[in-house]
N, C-alpha and C positions, 0 to 999 in steps of 0.2 A: 881483275875481277872486282865487281862492285861489292861494297860491304853490305851486310844484312841490315844493320841498324845505323841510322843517322840521327845524331843529337843536335838539334838547332838551338842556339842560345844567343839572344840579342843582349848586348851590353850598352848602356849609356851612363857614362860617368860612375863606373863601378870598380875603380882602381883597387879599392881595399878588398874587394870580393873575388877578383879574378884568379889569384894563385890558389886559394882554397877551393874554389869552384872547379877549377881544372883537376886538382888533385883528387877530390872526391869523385868526380865523374870518371876519371881514369881508373881509380880503384874499383868502383862499382862495375864498370864495363868489362874490366879484366876478369872479374869474378864470374860474369855471366858466360864466358867462354865463346861468345858470339863475335864475328867480325863486325867492326863498327868504325865510324868516323865522328869526329866532332867538328861542327860548323859553328864558329864563333863570329857573330856580326857586330862590329863596332858602329853604333848608330850615331855618328857624329859627336863622339865624346870629346870634352875639353880638357880632361885630366890626363893621367898617364895610362888609361885603359888600353889604348891601341898599342903602345909601347910594350906592355906586358904581354898582350895577345901575340904580337909579332915575335917576341922572344920565345914564347911557348911553341909557336909554329915552326921556328927554326930548328928546334931539336926534336920535335915529335911530328913525323910524317902523317900521323893520323889526324892532325889538326889542320883545318882550313880556315883562315881568317878573311872575312869579307868587310872591307871598310867602306862605309858610305860617305859621300862627300859632305853631307850635312845631316842634322837630325831630322829624319823623316817620320819618326814615330814607330811604335811597336809593330803595328800591322805591316808596314812597309819593310821593316827590318826582318820580320819573320818571312815575308814573301821573298826577300833576297836570300835568306838562308835556305828556304825550300827549294829555290831555283838552283842552288849549288849543291844540294843533297842528292846522293845517288842510291841510298839504301832502299831496300824493300819496305822497311818500316821507318817512319820518321817520328821522332819525339821532340816536342817543343817545350821549353821551360824557361823561366826567368833566370837572370844572371845575378840576382841579389841574395842568393842562398835562402830565400824563403820557401823555395821548393827543394825538398830533400832528395838528392840523387839516389838514396837508398830505396825510394819508391819505384825506381825504374823497372825492376823485375815484375812488379804487380802490373804495370802497363803491358809489358811483353807477354805476360800470361793471358791478358784479355785479348790481345791480338792473336795469340796462339789458339784461343778458343773460337776464333773465326769472326770476331767483331771487326768492323771497318774502322771505327773510331773508339778510343777509350779515353774518357774525360775524367779528369781529377775532380774530386769533391772535397773542399775544405770543411769537413763535417764539424770540427771543433776549431772555429776561428778565434784568434787571440787579439785581433786588432780592435781599435776604438769602435764602440757600439754605435754612437751617434753618427760619426763622420763616415764610417766604413761598413760596419756590419748591417745596421738597419737599412740604409739605402741599397746596399747590395742584395739583401734579402727581398726587398720590394721589387728591384729590377729583375732578379732571377725568376720571381713568381710571374711577373708580367711577361718576361721573354718565354717562359715555358707555355703560358696560355696562348700567346700570339703566334708562336712558332709550331706548337703542337709536339715539341720534343720534351719529354718528361725527364729533365735532369735538374739537379739542384743548384749547380754552380757553372753558369756560363762564363763568368768573369776570369777564371783562372786560365793562364797560358799553358799550364802543365796538361798536355794531351798527347796522345799517340795516334798516328794515322797510318793507314796503308798508302803507299806512295800514289797509286792510281786515283785515289780520292782527291788528293791535293792537286793533282795535275788538271782537274776539271773546274777548280774553283778560283775565280779571281779575287784578289784581296786588296782592299783599299779602305780608307777611313779607319773605323774601329772594328772592321768586319772579322778580325781573327777570332773574336769571342763568339761569332755567330756561325762558325764553320759547321758545328753539328746540325744547326737549323738548316743551313743551305744544303749540306750533304744529304739530309734527310729527304729532300725533294727528289734526289736521284736514287733513293731506295737504300741508302747506306745504313748498316746496322750500328747501333750506338749502345755502349754501356758505360757505367760510372763506377769509379773506384774511389774509396776514401784515401786521402793523402794527408801527410803531416803539414801543419801550418807553423812555420818557425819564425821567430822574431828576427827582424834585420839587425845584423851586428855592425855593418859598416855602411856609410854613405846615407843619403836621404831618399825618402820615397818620392817617386815621380807621379804618384797617383793623388788625386784630390777630388773633392765633391764636384768641382767644375766639370770634370769629365762626364758626369751624369747626363748633362744636356746633350753632349755629342753622342753618347750611347743611346739616348732616347730618339734622337733623329735617325740614327742608323737602324734602330729597332723598327721604326716606321717604314724605312726603306726595305728591310728584310720582310716585313709583313706584306708589303705591296708586291715584292718580287715573288714571294712564295705563292701568292694567290692569283696574281694578275700579270705575271711576266709574259705569258704567251697570249693574253687576251685583255689588253688594257682597256678596250671598249666596254668591257663588262663593268669596270669601275667608273671610268669617266661618263659612260653612257647612262649608268644608273643615277649618278649624281646629277647629270645634265637633265635627264628626263624628270627627275623630282623637282629641279629648279624651274624648268619650263612649265610643269603642271601647276606649281604654286603661283607662278606669275600669271598663267592663264586663268586660274581661279580668282586671283585679285582683279584681273581685267574683266572677268565675267560679272563679278560682284558690282564693280563700278558701272558696268553697262546696265545692269538691272536698276541701280540707283538712278542713273540718268533717265531710263525709260519710265520708271515709276514716279519720280518726283520732279523730273525736268530741271535738275540742278546743274550748276556749272561744276563739273567733276574736278577740274583743276583747282578751282578756288576752294572747294569743300574738302577734297581728298588728294590734294597735290602730292604730298609725300608718298601716299599709297600707290598713286599712279606711277610715279617715278620708280618706286620700289618694285612694282610689278614688271615694269618694262626692263629694269636691270636684271631681274630674275630670268626673264625670257631670253635676253641677250646672253647672259652667263650660261644658260642651259644650252643654247646653240653653240657657243664657243667650246663648252666642255664635250659635247658630241662630236664636234670637229676635231678636238684634241684626241679623243678616243679613237676616231677613225684614222687619224694620222699615226697614232701608236700602233694600231693594227696593221697598217701599211708598212711600218717599219719592221714589225715582227715577220710579216710575209716576205719582205725583201731579204731579211736575215736568213730565213729558212729556205729561200729560193737561191740556189748556188749560181745557176746560169742566168745571165741577163737576157730576158726575152727580147726579140726583135720588135721594132716599133711598126712593122708591116706584116702582112700575110700574103703569101704567094699562092695563087690558085692553081697555076700550071707552069711547067718549065719545058721549053722546047729546046732540044739539043740534038744537032745533026738530023733535023727533020722529024725526030721522034718526040712525041709529047709524053711527058712524065707528069702524072698528077702528084702534087705535093701532099704529104701527110700532115 
């Protein structure tokens, strides 16, 4: 019988945190009285992380260890853990002990209330203001505005999900932090609960301000997917039409100049002439790109491949049958 709760924890060079993390998770889950499993993912660690995880799995049948061949990143590690989780509820958290396992019952209460996703909120953050808290606050504000999901903390991994929600969401890049935004497009209900923010005791942080740029690009992707996933022509066509109109306006102005003053347009306004031509060509290309995108969407939603011909009538054993 499948357990009710799956706890997915990715580890990357967290040798010093593995034993305590397991002990605290085991203690908290035993107190809940629910059936559970622990999915530990070793994301290409170079220290003794996998050795410790393997030892734990040898004596605890509730522990499953997934070892990745190299360091694929947190999103891929979570995706591997989700793929091997069998519980009705799936809780994801970091393996550095900055997420307190004692907060797990709060997440379970949110799921029991009927929410599809329960997201953690580090209301009282204790890390560096300049390098972590301020960039995070700006990014979270921007994510909330662009995604339309009104939560305060997209960045934390500490979240709980109903299994059926995760099964519909592909994960890549840094997309794990955008699961609430993507799931909201499917009508998932989301709530936010405050969690403890604990200082790291062992090892070094794998997060840095350089990650901000990757998150920014993923945010642009999410915005595009949420608004134009099924209608890319509405985006590319709009930009293409604006580009073509701008180029046409420049061309019309140059034509009036030529007609009114009989000037050599290329000598007098060469850069504007080239700029207008480029705008028109770019607009045509964007329109074509949008049409190709719509064609891809249509093919994706059309399961059967249509025949390249159309039969008007079929004669079999002397009897004509009109094709529908």
